[in-house]
N, CA, C and O atoms as a Tinker XYZ file with bonds, in Angstrom:
   512  protein
     1  N     13.711000  -27.122000    5.170000    73     2
     2  CA    14.829000  -26.806000    4.493000    64     1     3
     3  C     14.879000  -25.661000    3.452000    63     2     4     5
     4  O     13.933000  -25.365000    2.722000    81     3
     5  N     15.933000  -25.126000    3.462000    73     3     6
     6  CA    15.585000  -23.976000    2.249000    64     5     7
     7  C     15.665000  -24.125000    1.111000    63     6     8     9
     8  O     16.825000  -24.459000    0.871000    81     7
     9  N     15.080000  -24.073000    0.210000    73     7    10
    10  CA    14.966000  -24.233000   -1.273000    64     9    11
    11  C     16.091000  -23.153000   -2.055000    63    10    12    13
    12  O     16.819000  -23.462000   -2.998000    81    11
    13  N     16.004000  -21.698000   -1.326000    73    11    14
    14  CA    16.923000  -20.640000   -1.288000    64    13    15
    15  C     17.068000  -19.871000   -0.667000    63    14    16    17
    16  O     16.298000  -19.286000    0.094000    81    15
    17  N     18.738000  -19.663000   -1.034000    73    15    18
    18  CA    18.971000  -17.687000    0.264000    64    17    19
    19  C     18.859000  -16.540000   -1.348000    63    18    20    21
    20  O     19.220000  -16.856000   -2.481000    81    19
    21  N     18.398000  -15.540000   -1.009000    73    19    22
    22  CA    18.460000  -14.673000   -1.563000    64    21    23
    23  C     19.582000  -13.422000   -0.852000    63    22    24    25
    24  O     18.814000  -12.788000   -0.128000    81    23
    25  N     20.656000  -12.925000   -0.740000    73    23    26
    26  CA    21.533000  -12.436000   -0.483000    64    25    27
    27  C     21.210000  -10.679000   -0.499000    63    26    28    29
    28  O     21.480000   -9.943000   -1.449000    81    27
    29  N     20.558000  -10.237000    0.826000    73    27    30
    30  CA    20.908000   -8.606000    0.994000    64    29    31
    31  C     21.402000   -7.407000    1.725000    63    30    32    33
    32  O     21.033000   -6.429000    2.375000    81    31
    33  N     22.716000   -8.192000    1.132000    73    31    34
    34  CA    23.151000   -7.435000    1.646000    64    33    35
    35  C     24.581000   -6.308000    1.173000    63    34    36    37
    36  O     25.581000   -5.852000    1.729000    81    35
    37  N     23.702000   -6.210000   -0.641000    73    35    38
    38  CA    24.485000   -4.945000   -1.011000    64    37    39
    39  C     23.103000   -4.512000   -1.669000    63    38    40    41
    40  O     22.148000   -5.251000   -1.431000    81    39
    41  N     22.888000   -3.376000   -2.486000    73    39    42
    42  CA    21.905000   -2.597000   -3.513000    64    41    43
    43  C     21.354000   -1.524000   -1.970000    63    42    44    45
    44  O     20.481000   -0.668000   -2.112000    81    43
    45  N     21.966000   -1.754000   -0.731000    73    43    46
    46  CA    21.294000   -0.690000    0.381000    64    45    47
    47  C     21.603000    0.797000   -0.305000    63    46    48    49
    48  O     22.518000    1.144000   -1.052000    81    47
    49  N     20.286000    1.660000    0.337000    73    47    50
    50  CA    20.312000    3.452000    0.136000    64    49    51
    51  C     21.049000    3.771000    1.571000    63    50    52    53
    52  O     20.558000    3.613000    2.689000    81    51
    53  N     21.869000    4.078000    1.365000    73    51    54
    54  CA    22.769000    4.576000    3.149000    64    53    55
    55  C     22.070000    5.683000    3.781000    63    54    56    57
    56  O     21.751000    6.543000    2.960000    81    55
    57  N     21.728000    5.937000    4.986000    73    55    58
    58  CA    21.076000    6.622000    5.613000    64    57    59
    59  C     21.683000    8.326000    5.350000    63    58    60    61
    60  O     22.848000    8.721000    5.318000    81    59
    61  N     20.449000    9.064000    5.195000    73    59    62
    62  CA    21.229000   10.431000    4.651000    64    61    63
    63  C     20.532000   11.265000    6.326000    63    62    64    65
    64  O     20.210000   10.557000    7.279000    81    63
    65  N     20.436000   12.589000    6.357000    73    63    66
    66  CA    20.212000   13.164000    7.093000    64    65    67
    67  C     18.883000   13.212000    7.357000    63    66    68    69
    68  O     18.520000   13.577000    8.475000    81    67
    69  N     17.836000   12.810000    6.255000    73    67    70
    70  CA    16.466000   14.161000    6.527000    64    69    71
    71  C     16.274000   12.245000    6.415000    63    70    72    73
    72  O     15.336000   12.025000    7.181000    81    71
    73  N     16.628000   11.208000    5.965000    73    71    74
    74  CA    15.993000    9.345000    6.376000    64    73    75
    75  C     16.688000    8.619000    7.336000    63    74    76    77
    76  O     16.541000    7.398000    7.401000    81    75
    77  N     17.588000    9.351000    8.252000    73    75    78
    78  CA    18.632000    8.487000    8.838000    64    77    79
    79  C     18.450000    6.783000    9.209000    63    78    80    81
    80  O     18.556000    6.243000   10.311000    81    79
    81  N     18.088000    6.067000    7.664000    73    79    82
    82  CA    17.225000    4.790000    7.623000    64    81    83
    83  C     18.539000    3.888000    7.074000    63    82    84    85
    84  O     19.377000    4.722000    6.732000    81    83
    85  N     18.953000    2.831000    6.897000    73    83    86
    86  CA    19.172000    1.975000    5.792000    64    85    87
    87  C     18.176000    1.534000    5.129000    63    86    88    89
    88  O     17.341000    1.063000    5.902000    81    87
    89  N     17.744000    1.438000    3.598000    73    87    90
    90  CA    16.826000    0.944000    2.959000    64    89    91
    91  C     17.467000    0.285000    2.096000    63    90    92    93
    92  O     18.546000    0.456000    1.529000    81    91
    93  N     16.510000   -0.658000    2.052000    73    91    94
    94  CA    17.017000   -1.936000    0.781000    64    93    95
    95  C     15.130000   -2.073000    0.052000    63    94    96    97
    96  O     14.110000   -1.911000    0.723000    81    95
    97  N     15.177000   -2.312000   -1.029000    73    95    98
    98  CA    13.970000   -2.476000   -2.103000    64    97    99
    99  C     14.151000   -3.291000   -2.954000    63    98   100   101
   100  O     15.084000   -2.993000   -3.700000    81    99
   101  N     13.412000   -4.666000   -3.284000    73    99   102
   102  CA    13.375000   -5.853000   -3.850000    64   101   103
   103  C     12.062000   -6.062000   -3.959000    63   102   104   105
   104  O     11.134000   -5.538000   -3.343000    81   103
   105  N     12.067000   -7.221000   -5.154000    73   103   106
   106  CA    11.310000   -7.591000   -5.845000    64   105   107
   107  C     11.095000   -8.924000   -4.819000    63   106   108   109
   108  O     11.955000   -9.297000   -4.022000    81   107
   109  N      9.591000   -9.655000   -5.027000    73   107   110
   110  CA     9.159000  -10.744000   -4.857000    64   109   111
   111  C      9.839000  -11.676000   -5.342000    63   110   112   113
   112  O      9.753000  -11.672000   -6.570000    81   111
   113  N     10.682000  -12.729000   -4.820000    73   111   114
   114  CA    11.350000  -13.738000   -5.076000    64   113   115
   115  C     10.296000  -14.642000   -6.319000    63   114   116   117
   116  O      9.069000  -14.699000   -6.403000    81   115
   117  N     11.346000  -15.252000   -7.148000    73   115   118
   118  CA    10.654000  -16.113000   -8.654000    64   117   119
   119  C     10.101000  -17.658000   -8.255000    63   118   120   121
   120  O     10.952000  -18.002000   -7.434000    81   119
   121  N      9.402000  -18.486000   -8.345000    73   119   122
   122  CA     9.390000  -19.702000   -7.945000    64   121   123
   123  C      8.812000  -20.343000   -6.751000    63   122   124   125
   124  O      8.782000  -21.533000   -6.438000    81   123
   125  N      8.340000  -19.249000   -6.127000    73   123   126
   126  CA     7.923000  -19.226000   -4.893000    64   125   127
   127  C      6.293000  -20.216000   -5.174000    63   126   128   129
   128  O      5.510000  -20.058000   -6.111000    81   127
   129  N      6.191000  -21.091000   -4.160000    73   127   130
   130  CA     5.026000  -22.417000   -4.803000    64   129   131
   131  C      4.397000  -21.452000   -3.217000    63   130   132   133
   132  O      5.052000  -20.758000   -2.439000    81   131
   133  N      3.300000  -21.702000   -3.214000    73   131   134
   134  CA     2.029000  -21.280000   -2.100000    64   133   135
   135  C      2.428000  -21.813000   -0.565000    63   134   136   137
   136  O      2.467000  -21.068000    0.414000    81   135
   137  N      2.684000  -23.079000   -0.547000    73   135   138
   138  CA     2.852000  -23.636000   -0.154000    64   137   139
   139  C      4.840000  -23.699000    1.085000    63   138   140   141
   140  O      5.353000  -24.433000    1.930000    81   139
   141  N      5.091000  -22.726000    0.523000    73   139   142
   142  CA     6.523000  -22.495000    1.005000    64   141   143
   143  C      7.027000  -20.919000    1.879000    63   142   144   145
   144  O      6.602000  -19.778000    1.694000    81   143
   145  N      7.914000  -21.344000    2.701000    73   143   146
   146  CA     7.390000  -19.533000    3.860000    64   145   147
   147  C      9.189000  -19.091000    2.886000    63   146   148   149
   148  O     10.061000  -19.621000    2.196000    81   147
   149  N      8.851000  -17.945000    3.429000    73   147   150
   150  CA     9.195000  -16.565000    3.400000    64   149   151
   151  C     10.762000  -16.627000    4.703000    63   150   152   153
   152  O     10.162000  -17.349000    5.499000    81   151
   153  N     11.806000  -16.465000    5.220000    73   151   154
   154  CA    12.274000  -15.634000    6.268000    64   153   155
   155  C     13.241000  -15.446000    5.880000    63   154   156   157
   156  O     14.051000  -16.069000    5.193000    81   155
   157  N     13.152000  -13.866000    6.657000    73   155   158
   158  CA    14.498000  -12.937000    6.814000    64   157   159
   159  C     15.434000  -13.612000    7.905000    63   158   160   161
   160  O     14.969000  -13.734000    9.038000    81   159
   161  N     16.669000  -14.039000    7.652000    73   159   162
   162  CA    17.802000  -14.287000    8.520000    64   161   163
   163  C     18.738000  -13.707000    7.998000    63   162   164   165
   164  O     19.096000  -13.530000    6.834000    81   163
   165  N     19.396000  -13.206000    9.716000    73   163   166
   166  CA    20.256000  -12.126000    9.807000    64   165   167
   167  C     21.531000  -13.041000   10.433000    63   166   168   169
   168  O     21.363000  -13.115000   11.650000    81   167
   169  N     22.765000  -13.772000   10.009000    73   167   170
   170  CA    23.756000  -13.862000   10.329000    64   169   171
   171  C     24.856000  -13.296000   11.487000    63   170   172   173
   172  O     24.603000  -12.171000   11.057000    81   171
   173  N     25.663000  -13.086000   12.364000    73   171   174
   174  CA    26.577000  -12.712000   12.807000    64   173   175
   175  C     26.626000  -10.715000   12.915000    63   174   176   177
   176  O     27.599000  -10.097000   12.483000    81   175
   177  N     25.441000  -10.026000   13.538000    73   175   178
   178  CA    25.327000   -9.155000   13.393000    64   177   179
   179  C     25.736000   -8.627000   15.167000    63   178   180   181
   180  O     25.439000   -8.995000   16.304000    81   179
   181  N     26.385000   -7.812000   14.669000    73   179   182
   182  CA    27.751000   -7.599000   16.113000    64   181   183
   183  C     26.531000   -6.959000   17.391000    63   182   184   185
   184  O     26.926000   -6.715000   18.531000    81   183
   185  N     25.316000   -6.791000   17.053000    73   183   186
   186  CA    24.311000   -6.723000   17.858000    64   185   187
   187  C     22.728000   -6.784000   17.550000    63   186   188   189
   188  O     22.041000   -5.817000   17.221000    81   187
   189  N     22.430000   -7.679000   17.665000    73   187   190
   190  CA    21.038000   -8.050000   17.304000    64   189   191
   191  C     20.022000   -6.638000   17.277000    63   190   192   193
   192  O     19.324000   -6.215000   16.355000    81   191
   193  N     20.183000   -6.224000   18.330000    73   191   194
   194  CA    19.449000   -5.125000   18.259000    64   193   195
   195  C     19.249000   -4.023000   17.329000    63   194   196   197
   196  O     18.299000   -3.255000   17.173000    81   195
   197  N     20.625000   -4.159000   16.621000    73   195   198
   198  CA    20.674000   -3.194000   15.548000    64   197   199
   199  C     19.511000   -3.240000   14.814000    63   198   200   201
   200  O     19.176000   -2.162000   14.321000    81   199
   201  N     18.757000   -4.252000   14.591000    73   199   202
   202  CA    17.289000   -5.060000   13.563000    64   201   203
   203  C     16.308000   -4.072000   14.663000    63   202   204   205
   204  O     16.112000   -3.024000   14.048000    81   203
   205  N     15.933000   -4.029000   15.412000    73   203   206
   206  CA    14.763000   -4.265000   16.634000    64   205   207
   207  C     13.741000   -3.054000   16.164000    63   206   208   209
   208  O     12.670000   -2.903000   16.752000    81   207
   209  N     14.201000   -2.067000   14.896000    73   207   210
   210  CA    13.533000   -1.354000   14.549000    64   209   211
   211  C     13.047000   -1.511000   13.269000    63   210   212   213
   212  O     12.363000   -0.613000   12.779000    81   211
   213  N     13.459000   -3.177000   12.247000    73   211   214
   214  CA    13.601000   -3.071000   10.644000    64   213   215
   215  C     11.767000   -2.570000   10.732000    63   214   216   217
   216  O     11.165000   -2.182000   11.733000    81   215
   217  N     11.386000   -2.698000    9.737000    73   215   218
   218  CA    10.242000   -2.412000    8.909000    64   217   219
   219  C     10.586000   -3.272000    7.686000    63   218   220   221
   220  O     11.652000   -3.192000    7.074000    81   219
   221  N      9.119000   -4.476000    7.262000    73   219   222
   222  CA     8.939000   -4.275000    5.838000    64   221   223
   223  C      7.651000   -4.021000    5.019000    63   222   224   225
   224  O      6.707000   -4.800000    4.893000    81   223
   225  N      7.757000   -3.066000    4.606000    73   223   226
   226  CA     6.410000   -3.184000    3.983000    64   225   227
   227  C      5.747000   -2.057000    5.028000    63   226   228   229
   228  O      4.630000   -1.666000    4.691000    81   227
   229  N      6.137000   -1.656000    5.894000    73   227   230
   230  CA     5.716000   -0.788000    7.347000    64   229   231
   231  C      5.079000   -1.709000    8.518000    63   230   232   233
   232  O      4.215000   -1.503000    9.371000    81   231
   233  N      5.828000   -2.731000    8.203000    73   231   234
   234  CA     5.327000   -4.412000    9.231000    64   233   235
   235  C      6.382000   -3.866000   10.058000    63   234   236   237
   236  O      7.364000   -3.237000    9.662000    81   235
   237  N      6.053000   -4.201000   11.359000    73   235   238
   238  CA     7.090000   -3.746000   12.503000    64   237   239
   239  C      7.486000   -6.122000   12.084000    63   238   240   241
   240  O      6.758000   -7.087000   11.851000    81   239
   241  N      9.199000   -5.865000   12.254000    73   239   242
   242  CA     9.701000   -7.716000   12.009000    64   241   243
   243  C      9.697000   -7.500000   13.208000    63   242   244   245
   244  O      9.772000   -6.419000   13.794000    81   243
   245  N      9.559000   -9.127000   13.844000    73   243   246
   246  CA     9.952000  -10.173000   15.135000    64   245   247
   247  C     10.572000  -11.026000   15.322000    63   246   248   249
   248  O     10.210000  -12.197000   15.211000    81   247
   249  N     11.877000  -10.558000   15.717000    73   247   250
   250  CA    12.925000  -11.346000   15.561000    64   249   251
   251  C     13.032000  -12.515000   16.264000    63   250   252   253
   252  O     12.575000  -12.183000   17.358000    81   251
   253  N     13.323000  -13.612000   16.342000    73   251   254
   254  CA    13.481000  -14.655000   17.223000    64   253   255
   255  C     14.573000  -15.563000   16.912000    63   254   256   257
   256  O     14.768000  -16.110000   15.826000    81   255
   257  N     15.448000  -15.697000   18.250000    73   255   258
   258  CA    16.913000  -16.731000   18.133000    64   257   259
   259  C     16.389000  -17.547000   17.300000    63   258   260   261
   260  O     15.300000  -18.094000   17.131000    81   259
   261  N     17.928000  -17.496000   16.564000    73   259   262
   262  CA    17.063000  -19.173000   15.670000    64   261   263
   263  C     18.990000  -20.364000   15.514000    63   262   264   265
   264  O     19.487000  -21.023000   14.602000    81   263
   265  N     19.426000  -20.032000   16.966000    73   263   266
   266  CA    20.831000  -20.695000   16.882000    64   265   267
   267  C     21.796000  -19.041000   17.258000    63   266   268   269
   268  O     21.464000  -17.867000   17.424000    81   267
   269  N     23.199000  -19.870000   17.254000    73   267   270
   270  CA    24.244000  -18.749000   17.589000    64   269   271
   271  C     24.173000  -17.825000   16.715000    63   270   272   273
   272  O     24.075000  -18.220000   15.554000    81   271
   273  N     24.202000  -16.004000   17.003000    73   271   274
   274  CA    24.670000  -15.551000   16.144000    64   273   275
   275  C     24.050000  -15.772000   15.010000    63   274   276   277
   276  O     24.541000  -15.993000   13.903000    81   275
   277  N     22.495000  -15.674000   15.461000    73   275   278
   278  CA    21.874000  -16.190000   14.043000    64   277   279
   279  C     20.333000  -16.111000   14.591000    63   278   280   281
   280  O     19.909000  -16.982000   15.351000    81   279
   281  N     19.280000  -14.686000   14.031000    73   279   282
   282  CA    18.219000  -14.709000   14.370000    64   281   283
   283  C     17.417000  -14.612000   12.997000    63   282   284   285
   284  O     18.005000  -14.150000   12.019000    81   283
   285  N     15.976000  -15.069000   12.880000    73   283   286
   286  CA    15.342000  -14.856000   11.654000    64   285   287
   287  C     13.743000  -14.076000   12.345000    63   286   288   289
   288  O     13.169000  -13.666000   13.355000    81   287
   289  N     13.672000  -14.266000   11.060000    73   287   290
   290  CA    11.901000  -14.004000   10.975000    64   289   291
   291  C     10.604000  -13.802000    9.873000    63   290   292   293
   292  O     10.492000  -12.854000    9.096000    81   291
   293  N      9.729000  -14.862000   10.007000    73   291   294
   294  CA     8.342000  -15.378000    9.260000    64   293   295
   295  C      8.392000  -13.601000    8.216000    63   294   296   297
   296  O      8.389000  -12.473000    8.711000    81   295
   297  N      8.421000  -13.862000    7.182000    73   295   298
   298  CA     7.872000  -12.764000    6.667000    64   297   299
   299  C      7.336000  -12.482000    5.797000    63   298   300   301
   300  O      7.338000  -11.384000    5.240000    81   299
   301  N      6.203000  -14.391000    5.235000    73   299   302
   302  CA     5.501000  -14.774000    4.479000    64   301   303
   303  C      4.455000  -13.643000    3.547000    63   302   304   305
   304  O      4.382000  -13.106000    2.442000    81   303
   305  N      3.657000  -13.743000    5.025000    73   303   306
   306  CA     2.871000  -12.773000    4.398000    64   305   307
   307  C      2.695000  -11.084000    4.837000    63   306   308   309
   308  O      1.779000  -10.407000    5.304000    81   307
   309  N      4.274000  -10.798000    4.358000    73   307   310
   310  CA     4.408000   -9.309000    3.825000    64   309   311
   311  C      4.758000   -8.676000    3.223000    63   310   312   313
   312  O      4.826000   -7.450000    3.312000    81   311
   313  N      5.291000   -9.835000    1.914000    73   311   314
   314  CA     5.831000   -9.934000    0.906000    64   313   315
   315  C      5.284000   -9.490000   -0.227000    63   314   316   317
   316  O      4.431000  -10.133000   -0.839000    81   315
   317  N      5.818000   -8.132000   -0.670000    73   315   318
   318  CA     4.962000   -7.634000   -2.045000    64   317   319
   319  C      5.614000   -7.880000   -3.721000    63   318   320   321
   320  O      6.794000   -8.166000   -3.926000    81   319
   321  N      4.615000   -7.706000   -4.773000    73   319   322
   322  CA     5.584000   -7.661000   -5.201000    64   321   323
   323  C      6.646000   -6.283000   -5.732000    63   322   324   325
   324  O      7.449000   -6.295000   -6.665000    81   323
   325  N      6.392000   -5.395000   -4.995000    73   323   326
   326  CA     7.916000   -4.517000   -4.713000    64   325   327
   327  C      7.878000   -4.798000   -3.348000    63   326   328   329
   328  O      6.913000   -5.251000   -2.733000    81   327
   329  N      9.505000   -4.370000   -2.691000    73   327   330
   330  CA     9.201000   -4.448000   -1.200000    64   329   331
   331  C     10.160000   -3.616000   -0.326000    63   330   332   333
   332  O     11.345000   -3.795000   -0.606000    81   331
   333  N      9.883000   -2.657000    0.772000    73   331   334
   334  CA    10.380000   -1.467000    1.017000    64   333   335
   335  C     11.549000   -2.359000    2.838000    63   334   336   337
   336  O     10.931000   -2.487000    3.895000    81   335
   337  N     12.702000   -2.686000    2.776000    73   335   338
   338  CA    12.968000   -3.135000    4.201000    64   337   339
   339  C     13.802000   -1.720000    4.145000    63   338   340   341
   340  O     14.440000   -1.092000    3.301000    81   339
   341  N     13.264000   -1.509000    6.155000    73   339   342
   342  CA    13.436000    0.258000    6.131000    64   341   343
   343  C     14.065000   -0.710000    7.790000    63   342   344   345
   344  O     13.380000   -1.553000    8.371000    81   343
   345  N     15.689000   -0.202000    8.288000    73   343   346
   346  CA    15.715000    0.023000    8.849000    64   345   347
   347  C     16.698000    2.053000    9.899000    63   346   348   349
   348  O     17.508000    2.964000    9.730000    81   347
   349  N     15.522000    1.366000   11.006000    73   347   350
   350  CA    15.814000    3.159000   10.823000    64   349   351
   351  C     16.180000    3.512000   12.186000    63   350   352   353
   352  O     16.502000    2.796000   13.134000    81   351
   353  N     16.089000    4.467000   12.102000    73   351   354
   354  CA    16.417000    5.543000   13.747000    64   353   355
   355  C     18.123000    5.274000   13.931000    63   354   356   357
   356  O     18.644000    4.798000   14.940000    81   355
   357  N     18.824000    5.699000   12.711000    73   355   358
   358  CA    19.753000    5.395000   12.658000    64   357   359
   359  C     20.967000    7.254000   13.194000    63   358   360   361
   360  O     20.972000    8.428000   12.824000    81   359
   361  N     21.691000    6.470000   14.118000    73   359   362
   362  CA    22.276000    8.059000   14.506000    64   361   363
   363  C     23.464000    8.767000   14.044000    63   362   364   365
   364  O     24.628000    8.601000   13.681000    81   363
   365  N     22.811000    9.400000   14.190000    73   363   366
   366  CA    23.104000   11.165000   13.340000    64   365   367
   367  C     25.079000   10.661000   13.282000    63   366   368   369
   368  O     25.608000   10.417000   12.197000    81   367
   369  N     25.713000   10.608000   14.340000    73   367   370
   370  CA    27.455000    9.844000   13.245000    64   369   371
   371  C     27.217000    9.103000   12.495000    63   370   372   373
   372  O     27.720000    9.097000   11.371000    81   371
   373  N     26.130000    8.023000   13.044000    73   371   374
   374  CA    26.473000    6.964000   11.401000    64   373   375
   375  C     26.289000    7.401000   10.439000    63   374   376   377
   376  O     26.832000    6.687000    9.596000    81   375
   377  N     25.662000    8.468000    9.866000    73   375   378
   378  CA    25.184000    9.582000    9.181000    64   377   379
   379  C     25.975000    9.999000    9.025000    63   378   380   381
   380  O     26.333000    9.856000    7.855000    81   379
   381  N     26.543000   10.487000    9.539000    73   379   382
   382  CA    27.885000   11.305000    8.586000    64   381   383
   383  C     28.828000    9.854000    8.464000    63   382   384   385
   384  O     28.862000    9.194000    7.425000    81   383
   385  N     29.290000    9.626000    9.231000    73   383   386
   386  CA    29.987000    7.887000    8.970000    64   385   387
   387  C     30.131000    7.883000    7.778000    63   386   388   389
   388  O     31.039000    8.398000    7.126000    81   387
   389  N     28.961000    7.118000    7.317000    73   387   390
   390  CA    28.579000    6.506000    6.588000    64   389   391
   391  C     27.932000    7.339000    5.307000    63   390   392   393
   392  O     27.942000    6.591000    4.329000    81   391
   393  N     27.376000    8.632000    4.986000    73   391   394
   394  CA    27.652000    8.779000    4.040000    64   393   395
   395  C     27.809000    9.766000    3.694000    63   394   396   397
   396  O     27.240000   10.371000    2.786000    81   395
   397  N     29.157000   10.291000    4.832000    73   395   398
   398  CA    29.614000   11.429000    3.885000    64   397   399
   399  C     29.868000   12.996000    4.734000    63   398   400   401
   400  O     30.613000   13.945000    4.488000    81   399
   401  N     28.649000   12.676000    6.060000    73   399   402
   402  CA    28.063000   13.777000    6.329000    64   401   403
   403  C     27.042000   14.817000    5.235000    63   402   404   405
   404  O     27.252000   15.844000    4.589000    81   403
   405  N     26.056000   14.059000    5.414000    73   403   406
   406  CA    25.481000   14.937000    3.651000    64   405   407
   407  C     24.617000   15.247000    4.648000    63   406   408   409
   408  O     24.407000   14.767000    5.762000    81   407
   409  N     23.981000   16.495000    3.784000    73   407   410
   410  CA    23.307000   17.531000    5.086000    64   409   411
   411  C     21.605000   17.734000    4.528000    63   410   412   413
   412  O     20.635000   18.315000    5.015000    81   411
   413  N     21.876000   16.745000    2.961000    73   411   414
   414  CA    19.511000   17.287000    2.510000    64   413   415
   415  C     19.443000   15.734000    2.739000    63   414   416   417
   416  O     20.148000   14.781000    3.073000    81   415
   417  N     18.018000   16.099000    2.313000    73   415   418
   418  CA    17.161000   15.499000    3.023000    64   417   419
   419  C     17.154000   13.707000    1.048000    63   418   420   421
   420  O     16.320000   12.804000    1.091000    81   419
   421  N     18.042000   13.781000    0.018000    73   419   422
   422  CA    18.257000   13.649000   -0.885000    64   421   423
   423  C     19.140000   12.357000   -0.980000    63   422   424   425
   424  O     20.338000   12.220000   -0.731000    81   423
   425  N     17.940000   11.185000   -1.538000    73   423   426
   426  CA    19.241000    9.996000   -1.711000    64   425   427
   427  C     20.186000   10.260000   -1.968000    63   426   428   429
   428  O     20.415000   11.358000   -2.476000    81   427
   429  N     21.091000    9.403000   -1.736000    73   427   430
   430  CA    22.247000    8.930000   -2.646000    64   429   431
   431  C     22.409000    8.238000   -3.735000    63   430   432   433
   432  O     22.280000    7.020000   -3.615000    81   431
   433  N     22.737000    8.801000   -5.117000    73   431   434
   434  CA    22.309000    8.252000   -6.121000    64   433   435
   435  C     23.415000    6.558000   -5.990000    63   434   436   437
   436  O     23.582000    5.773000   -6.923000    81   435
   437  N     23.758000    6.473000   -5.156000    73   435   438
   438  CA    24.745000    5.120000   -4.886000    64   437   439
   439  C     24.069000    3.988000   -3.736000    63   438   440   441
   440  O     23.956000    4.190000   -2.527000    81   439
   441  N     23.760000    3.050000   -4.309000    73   439   442
   442  CA    23.960000    1.890000   -3.222000    64   441   443
   443  C     25.063000    1.384000   -2.856000    63   442   444   445
   444  O     26.092000    1.340000   -3.530000    81   443
   445  N     24.805000    0.737000   -1.131000    73   443   446
   446  CA    26.201000    0.634000   -1.048000    64   445   447
   447  C     25.740000   -0.599000   -0.138000    63   446   448   449
   448  O     24.528000   -0.454000    0.022000    81   447
   449  N     26.245000   -1.929000    0.632000    73   447   450
   450  CA    26.771000   -2.703000    0.806000    64   449   451
   451  C     26.720000   -2.667000    2.629000    63   450   452   453
   452  O     27.750000   -2.441000    3.264000    81   451
   453  N     25.633000   -2.874000    3.185000    73   451   454
   454  CA    25.324000   -2.981000    4.288000    64   453   455
   455  C     27.061000   -3.127000    5.062000    63   454   456   457
   456  O     28.036000   -3.838000    4.818000    81   455
   457  N     26.725000   -1.917000    6.188000    73   455   458
   458  CA    28.166000   -2.350000    6.628000    64   457   459
   459  C     28.518000   -4.406000    7.395000    63   458   460   461
   460  O     27.694000   -5.298000    7.188000    81   459
   461  N     29.591000   -4.600000    8.042000    73   459   462
   462  CA    29.452000   -5.845000    9.057000    64   461   463
   463  C     28.725000   -6.036000    9.926000    63   462   464   465
   464  O     28.091000   -7.067000   10.153000    81   463
   465  N     28.742000   -4.815000   10.656000    73   463   466
   466  CA    28.163000   -4.929000   12.464000    64   465   467
   467  C     27.119000   -5.267000   11.786000    63   466   468   469
   468  O     27.497000   -6.399000   11.482000    81   467
   469  N     26.048000   -5.166000   11.288000    73   467   470
   470  CA    25.083000   -5.428000   11.142000    64   469   471
   471  C     24.599000   -6.694000   10.446000    63   470   472   473
   472  O     23.379000   -6.860000   10.441000    81   471
   473  N     25.431000   -7.696000    9.805000    73   471   474
   474  CA    26.032000   -8.822000    9.691000    64   473   475
   475  C     25.651000   -9.162000    8.649000    63   474   476   477
   476  O     26.007000   -8.398000    7.752000    81   475
   477  N     24.683000  -10.534000    8.132000    73   475   478
   478  CA    24.816000  -11.294000    6.561000    64   477   479
   479  C     23.014000  -10.996000    6.687000    63   478   480   481
   480  O     22.786000  -11.506000    7.784000    81   479
   481  N     22.188000  -10.669000    6.369000    73   479   482
   482  CA    20.954000  -10.263000    5.631000    64   481   483
   483  C     20.585000  -11.425000    4.391000    63   482   484   485
   484  O     21.076000  -11.307000    3.269000    81   483
   485  N     19.443000  -12.810000    4.836000    73   483   486
   486  CA    18.953000  -13.136000    3.010000    64   485   487
   487  C     18.147000  -13.601000    3.428000    63   486   488   489
   488  O     18.297000  -14.029000    4.572000    81   487
   489  N     16.734000  -13.802000    2.703000    73   487   490
   490  CA    15.187000  -13.742000    2.402000    64   489   491
   491  C     15.863000  -15.021000    1.791000    63   490   492   493
   492  O     16.610000  -15.177000    0.826000    81   491
   493  N     15.177000  -16.102000    2.957000    73   491   494
   494  CA    15.472000  -17.777000    2.825000    64   493   495
   495  C     13.749000  -18.315000    2.035000    63   494   496   497
   496  O     12.703000  -17.997000    2.601000    81   495
   497  N     13.746000  -18.916000    1.058000    73   495   498
   498  CA    12.820000  -19.635000    0.151000    64   497   499
   499  C     12.389000  -21.128000    1.533000    63   498   500   501
   500  O     12.999000  -22.116000    1.941000    81   499
   501  N     12.166000  -21.023000    1.581000    73   499   502
   502  CA    11.768000  -22.521000    2.907000    64   501   503
   503  C     10.834000  -23.254000    2.750000    63   502   504   505
   504  O     10.040000  -22.978000    3.650000    81   503
   505  N     10.274000  -24.369000    1.881000    73   503   506
   506  CA     9.864000  -26.107000    1.890000    64   505   507
   507  C      9.399000  -26.837000    2.868000    63   506   508   509
   508  O     10.012000  -27.817000    3.290000    81   507
   509  N      8.521000  -26.531000    3.231000    73   507   510
   510  CA     8.447000  -27.537000    4.537000    64   509   511
   511  C      7.927000  -29.024000    4.431000    63   510   512
   512  O      7.889000  -29.738000    5.432000    81   511
């Protein structure tokens, strides 16, 4: 049963021509007990394939279906004090549309909400 969910839909670094990836940085959740599990949950993504190349702290994510329109990945052993979630290989057309055609390799100073097509992403603390 979930203890609480941390929504990760905001504060994403949008893709640039150099990175071609959505990037989300976040810290270790507080209040997590040794027996708790940490699970990334994605709901209502237009295409689950959007997440197939995602990594957390350089670890590939092994998504599984967990119900209609929902997929999840246990990341308990991957979480660090500081975390880097990367969704790589974004098409050049998407970079142009999302980042306004940024032509440099520098990260944009703004953080944005992940587009609705990617679904709703949460890190859920599960107490068994």
